[in-house]
Structures are given as C-alpha cells and as structure tokens.
VMD Tcl script that draws the C-alpha trace (Angstrom):
set ca {
  {-17.93 -34.69 -12.25}
  {-21.04 -33.01 -10.79}
  {-22.62 -36.32 -10.06}
  {-19.55 -37.26 -8.01}
  {-19.93 -34.00 -6.15}
  {-23.52 -34.72 -5.32}
  {-22.74 -38.26 -4.12}
  {-19.95 -37.00 -1.91}
  {-22.20 -34.27 -0.68}
  {-25.26 -36.68 0.04}
  {-22.91 -38.87 1.98}
  {-21.81 -36.00 4.26}
  {-23.69 -35.84 7.64}
  {-24.25 -32.17 7.40}
  {-25.42 -32.16 3.74}
  {-28.71 -30.52 4.58}
  {-27.16 -27.65 6.48}
  {-24.54 -27.10 3.77}
  {-27.25 -26.96 1.15}
  {-29.33 -24.56 3.30}
  {-26.33 -22.37 3.79}
  {-25.54 -22.16 0.02}
  {-29.14 -21.39 -0.71}
  {-29.22 -18.79 2.04}
  {-26.05 -17.29 0.70}
  {-27.20 -17.08 -2.86}
  {-30.60 -15.64 -1.68}
  {-28.77 -12.96 0.40}
  {-26.79 -11.98 -2.75}
  {-29.86 -11.63 -4.91}
  {-31.63 -9.45 -2.28}
  {-28.60 -7.29 -1.98}
  {-28.23 -6.91 -5.80}
  {-31.79 -6.06 -6.11}
  {-31.61 -3.43 -3.46}
  {-28.61 -1.82 -4.92}
  {-30.05 -1.80 -8.41}
  {-33.21 -0.21 -7.03}
  {-31.24 2.53 -5.17}
  {-29.09 3.09 -8.35}
  {-32.16 3.55 -10.48}
  {-33.69 6.04 -7.86}
  {-30.38 8.08 -7.87}
  {-30.30 8.13 -11.65}
  {-33.97 9.38 -11.83}
  {-33.02 12.04 -9.20}
  {-30.21 13.25 -11.23}
  {-32.34 13.62 -14.28}
  {-34.87 15.64 -12.23}
  {-31.99 17.87 -10.89}
  {-30.72 18.32 -14.32}
  {-34.18 19.31 -15.77}
  {-34.69 21.68 -13.09}
  {-31.40 23.29 -13.65}
  {-31.53 23.24 -17.33}
  {-35.15 24.65 -17.82}
  {-34.11 27.93 -16.38}
  {-31.48 28.44 -18.96}
  {-33.80 27.14 -21.70}
  {-36.47 29.62 -20.88}
  {-33.86 32.54 -20.86}
  {-32.52 31.27 -24.34}
  {-36.03 31.18 -25.67}
  {-36.72 34.87 -24.60}
  {-33.32 35.90 -25.99}
  {-34.13 34.16 -29.42}
  {-37.43 36.01 -29.62}
  {-35.52 39.16 -28.83}
  {-32.92 38.50 -31.51}
  {-30.22 38.17 -28.75}
  {-30.58 41.75 -27.44}
  {-31.13 41.96 -23.73}
  {-30.89 44.54 -20.83}
  {-27.97 44.16 -18.44}
  {-30.11 42.38 -15.74}
  {-31.06 39.59 -18.01}
  {-27.58 39.24 -19.23}
  {-26.47 38.61 -15.71}
  {-29.36 36.02 -15.21}
  {-28.25 34.27 -18.33}
  {-24.68 34.08 -17.15}
  {-25.85 32.69 -13.83}
  {-27.94 30.08 -15.60}
  {-25.00 28.92 -17.71}
  {-22.75 28.63 -14.76}
  {-25.53 26.70 -12.85}
  {-25.60 24.11 -15.72}
  {-22.16 23.00 -14.74}
  {-23.87 20.97 -11.98}
  {-26.16 19.34 -14.38}
  {-24.65 15.82 -14.21}
  {-26.96 14.36 -17.01}
  {-26.02 16.86 -19.66}
  {-23.52 15.44 -22.32}
  {-19.95 16.50 -22.36}
  {-20.42 18.04 -25.67}
  {-23.16 20.20 -24.41}
  {-21.05 21.14 -21.42}
  {-18.35 22.34 -23.72}
  {-20.71 24.41 -25.63}
  {-21.96 26.03 -22.45}
  {-18.30 26.91 -21.44}
  {-17.59 28.49 -24.80}
  {-20.86 30.55 -24.53}
  {-19.80 31.81 -21.15}
  {-16.43 32.81 -22.57}
  {-17.76 34.32 -25.81}
  {-21.40 35.22 -26.02}
  {-21.77 34.88 -29.77}
  {-25.39 34.73 -31.06}
  {-24.39 31.85 -33.40}
  {-22.98 29.95 -30.49}
  {-25.99 30.62 -28.37}
  {-28.27 29.38 -31.12}
  {-26.35 26.14 -31.40}
  {-26.35 25.73 -27.66}
  {-29.93 26.33 -27.42}
  {-30.94 23.66 -29.80}
  {-28.61 21.10 -28.19}
  {-29.94 21.98 -24.77}
  {-33.56 21.75 -25.89}
  {-32.78 18.32 -27.60}
  {-31.19 16.82 -24.52}
  {-34.00 18.14 -22.16}
  {-36.46 16.55 -24.40}
  {-34.52 13.28 -24.38}
  {-34.35 13.31 -20.55}
  {-37.85 14.23 -19.97}
  {-39.03 11.33 -22.16}
  {-36.80 8.93 -20.17}
  {-38.20 10.18 -16.89}
  {-41.77 9.71 -18.25}
  {-41.14 6.30 -19.46}
  {-39.62 5.21 -16.24}
  {-42.44 6.83 -14.25}
  {-45.59 6.02 -15.89}
  {-44.87 3.00 -18.16}
  {-43.72 -0.50 -17.31}
  {-43.53 -3.10 -20.24}
  {-43.66 -6.80 -19.96}
  {-40.15 -7.24 -21.11}
  {-38.79 -4.64 -18.55}
  {-40.69 -6.44 -15.75}
  {-38.92 -9.69 -16.60}
  {-35.56 -7.94 -16.85}
  {-36.04 -6.30 -13.55}
  {-36.48 -9.89 -11.95}
  {-33.40 -11.49 -13.87}
  {-31.09 -8.69 -13.78}
  {-30.43 -9.06 -9.89}
  {-29.44 -12.55 -10.43}
  {-26.13 -11.74 -11.99}
  {-24.41 -11.65 -8.60}
  {-25.67 -15.06 -7.40}
  {-24.96 -16.51 -10.87}
  {-21.34 -15.19 -11.05}
  {-20.68 -16.41 -7.47}
  {-21.96 -19.86 -8.49}
  {-19.98 -20.07 -11.57}
  {-16.84 -18.90 -9.75}
  {-17.28 -21.53 -7.05}
  {-17.85 -24.39 -9.69}
  {-14.93 -23.44 -11.55}
  {-12.50 -23.35 -8.51}
  {-13.96 -26.42 -7.23}
  {-13.70 -28.27 -10.55}
  {-10.01 -27.13 -10.85}
  {-8.92 -28.23 -7.28}
  {-11.23 -31.23 -7.19}
  {-9.95 -32.74 -10.17}
  {-6.35 -31.64 -9.23}
  {-5.70 -30.53 -12.87}
  {-3.72 -27.45 -11.68}
  {-2.33 -28.05 -8.17}
  {-0.86 -31.56 -9.14}
  {0.31 -30.52 -12.55}
  {4.00 -29.32 -12.74}
  {4.33 -26.35 -15.34}
  {7.28 -27.68 -17.17}
  {5.83 -28.17 -20.70}
  {3.36 -26.73 -23.00}
  {0.72 -29.43 -22.42}
  {0.77 -28.79 -18.75}
  {0.21 -25.00 -19.42}
  {-3.22 -25.67 -21.16}
  {-5.13 -25.99 -17.85}
  {-3.78 -22.79 -16.73}
  {-4.80 -21.15 -20.04}
  {-8.39 -22.55 -19.74}
  {-8.83 -21.54 -16.24}
  {-7.72 -17.89 -16.83}
  {-9.87 -17.96 -19.87}
  {-12.93 -19.18 -17.99}
  {-12.43 -16.60 -15.31}
  {-12.47 -13.80 -17.92}
  {-15.69 -15.35 -19.27}
  {-17.35 -15.21 -15.83}
  {-16.13 -11.63 -15.23}
  {-17.31 -10.26 -18.65}
  {-20.59 -12.30 -18.52}
  {-21.25 -10.68 -15.31}
  {-20.45 -7.19 -16.64}
  {-22.82 -7.95 -19.62}
  {-25.54 -9.17 -17.49}
  {-25.51 -6.57 -14.85}
  {-25.13 -3.52 -17.11}
  {-28.04 -1.14 -17.15}
  {-30.06 -0.74 -20.10}
  {-29.95 2.99 -20.60}
  {-29.59 4.34 -24.14}
  {-26.84 3.29 -26.55}
  {-23.90 5.00 -24.86}
  {-22.46 1.65 -23.61}
  {-23.19 -0.38 -26.60}
  {-19.56 -0.91 -27.67}
  {-18.75 -1.93 -24.11}
  {-21.62 -4.57 -24.23}
  {-20.55 -5.72 -27.54}
  {-16.98 -6.28 -26.48}
  {-18.15 -8.06 -23.34}
  {-20.42 -10.34 -25.44}
  {-17.45 -11.29 -27.78}
  {-15.20 -11.96 -24.96}
  {-17.75 -14.12 -23.37}
  {-18.48 -16.03 -26.67}
  {-14.82 -16.79 -27.11}
  {-15.05 -19.44 -24.44}
  {-17.13 -21.50 -26.76}
  {-13.73 -22.64 -28.23}
  {-13.16 -24.69 -25.20}
  {-15.86 -27.01 -26.55}
  {-13.31 -28.16 -29.16}
  {-11.02 -29.33 -26.37}
  {-8.14 -28.42 -24.06}
  {-5.91 -27.61 -27.10}
  {-8.14 -24.71 -28.00}
  {-7.52 -22.92 -24.55}
  {-4.51 -20.69 -25.84}
  {-6.47 -19.59 -28.88}
  {-9.41 -18.76 -26.81}
  {-7.32 -16.75 -24.24}
  {-5.47 -15.10 -27.04}
  {-8.65 -13.77 -28.62}
  {-9.97 -12.62 -25.28}
  {-6.75 -10.75 -24.49}
  {-6.85 -9.09 -27.87}
  {-10.46 -8.03 -27.40}
  {-9.52 -6.80 -23.90}
  {-6.54 -4.65 -24.93}
  {-8.55 -3.27 -27.99}
  {-11.20 -2.09 -25.73}
  {-9.12 0.53 -24.26}
  {-8.44 2.09 -27.74}
  {-12.16 1.80 -28.90}
  {-13.88 3.20 -25.79}
  {-11.32 5.86 -24.85}
  {-12.70 9.49 -24.69}
  {-11.39 11.69 -27.31}
  {-9.87 15.15 -26.69}
  {-11.77 18.36 -26.68}
  {-10.09 19.45 -29.85}
  {-10.89 16.11 -31.63}
  {-14.52 16.34 -30.91}
  {-15.90 19.98 -31.68}
  {-19.53 20.14 -31.27}
  {-21.79 20.54 -34.59}
  {-21.24 23.98 -36.17}
  {-18.32 24.96 -33.98}
  {-15.81 25.07 -36.74}
  {-18.23 26.82 -39.00}
  {-19.17 29.28 -36.52}
  {-15.58 30.21 -35.81}
  {-14.79 30.46 -39.41}
  {-17.64 32.69 -40.04}
  {-16.77 34.81 -37.16}
  {-13.21 35.28 -38.39}
  {-14.20 35.96 -41.84}
  {-16.56 38.83 -40.52}
  {-13.81 40.15 -38.38}
  {-11.31 40.06 -41.38}
  {-13.71 41.50 -43.87}
  {-14.91 44.36 -41.61}
  {-11.43 46.19 -41.46}
  {-10.91 45.71 -45.18}
  {-14.24 47.19 -45.98}
  {-13.56 50.16 -43.72}
  {-10.17 50.73 -45.12}
  {-11.65 50.76 -48.60}
  {-14.14 53.25 -47.65}
  {-11.58 55.50 -45.88}
  {-9.09 55.39 -48.70}
  {-11.73 56.12 -51.38}
  {-11.37 59.73 -52.51}
  {-14.48 61.98 -52.04}
  {-16.63 62.62 -54.95}
  {-15.80 65.28 -57.39}
  {-18.71 67.66 -58.11}
  {-18.69 68.62 -61.74}
  {-18.32 72.48 -62.34}
  {-20.43 74.21 -64.75}
  {-18.50 75.73 -67.69}
  {-18.54 79.47 -67.79}
  {-19.83 80.66 -71.22}
  {-18.70 83.83 -72.99}
  {-22.05 85.48 -72.40}
  {-21.64 85.26 -68.52}
}
mol new
graphics top color blue
foreach p $ca { graphics top sphere $p radius 0.5 }
foreach p [lrange $ca 0 end-1] q [lrange $ca 1 end] { graphics top cylinder $p $q radius 0.2 }
display resetview
C-alpha cells in the first residue's frame, strides 16, 4: 500500500514541494510541542516554589508551637491562623493535607495540629527534593526523554493521516455499504485504531511526575496494546474494540476521586475518637467527684474519766 502511495507521489509534478510541506508541518508541530512542554515545566516549577514559600511560614510556626507544647500568646495564634489560611493558595499541596488544614482552622486540637505538622513537613520535603532534582541534576535518560517527548504530536498527526489515507485510498469504508456484519468490521477496525492513536499519544505525552498518574498510564497502555489483536485479521476487530471500550469505561470508576468522608487522613478517626472519649469521661469523673460524700472524721470516744 505504502509503495503505491510513494509511486503515485513520485509521479506527481509537485512531489518535492509536497514532501517539503509535510516535513515543515511536522517540524513546526515538534517545535510547538517542545515550547509548550518547556513552558509547562517552568510553570510547574514556579508552583512548587510558591507552595514552598507559603508552606514554610506555617511549618516554622508549627515547629515553634510544638516546642512550646501548643501554648502560644494571642498574637502568635493570630499568625498561625493567617498562615493556615494562606496555605489554601498552595496548589502543590495534596487534597488530603488541605483537608487537614481546614479541619485545624475549624478546631485547633493539639492532636490535629501534630498530624498536620508531620504531613506538611513530609510534603514540603518531597517538593524541595523535586525542585532540587529538576534544577541541579540532569540524567542521561531524562535528556533523551526531553528530546523524544515533543515528538508525540508529530507522530500522532502522521499516524492519523496515514490511517485516514489508508481508509479512503483503499475505499474500504466509503464504498462498503453497512448492511451486514462483515461490512461493519472495517468500521470497528477504524474506530479501534483511532482509539489506539489517541491513547498512545496520551501515554507518550504524559509528564513523568511521581506516581499519581500511574493508573491512567497503565490504562492507556492496555488500550493501546489491544490493537495488537488486529494482527490476527479483520475478524478480531470487534474483540479489540470491545476490550478497549471496557477499559475506557472502567477508567471512570478506577480513577474517580473519592469523597471527603471516604478518604479521611491518617489519624483522623483516632483523633476524633480520643477527643470524644475524653469529653465523655470528663463529666462522668466530675459527677462522681461531686456525688461522693465528704469524708467522715472519726470522733474520739469519751471515757468515764473525762
């Protein structure tokens, strides 16, 4: 098929200009993609810097609080509230930590503050390490990936153009009436291959940041690998498309965010239970103390001599 395309293109009088135009289009797509990736990386690094700038103030106040056993003057208490409110603008903090900060603003329990302090210190350390890695170190594999990653857009455009050209050049879809199951097979194959190109592009162009999108990458990889069933023949197209649609639909349930009540942060339930137990035990203890009779002082017996 491709040999016939090349033969027809070489016989065209403007073949050289067409090839130059295609190469220029792909090169422009590569340069645009590389520029957008670089800008996105710079914006991400700036968000990390802003998050660290905001969070370190709260981290310092929490360290002072911990040294003072969570007893502070009114002025420092006001500064702590301001620092926790400012952390709402820290976009790189996890949703779980943001929930902890909101709970601490509503109820400044020492146990909640201690848990939030540990979580904030852990995330600030991770963000600082990421910033250092991206600023001062560049591995050989990262350098190669930085070159190959912008090629996702030109590769996707090329694959889409080849697929559309193959379908219309061979007239497998335009000249085939949809009146039987066998005539539907080319449509199934075309839709399946388009899904493969789409999720292959998403897998290729996805940023390599941590493991938060690992499940999305695995689903994209499985959807793309389902297209290998087309090597069996046209009869395998419905099965490949069915597997891809099953993975596509299951992705909504597997990657959906859970509600706040379903994802309490570590120690949240224990803290609430301990606090409620303390509140319940205190009145009972006070009632026992209040209801207990006063101690009876023994009187000395009066002897007959007195």
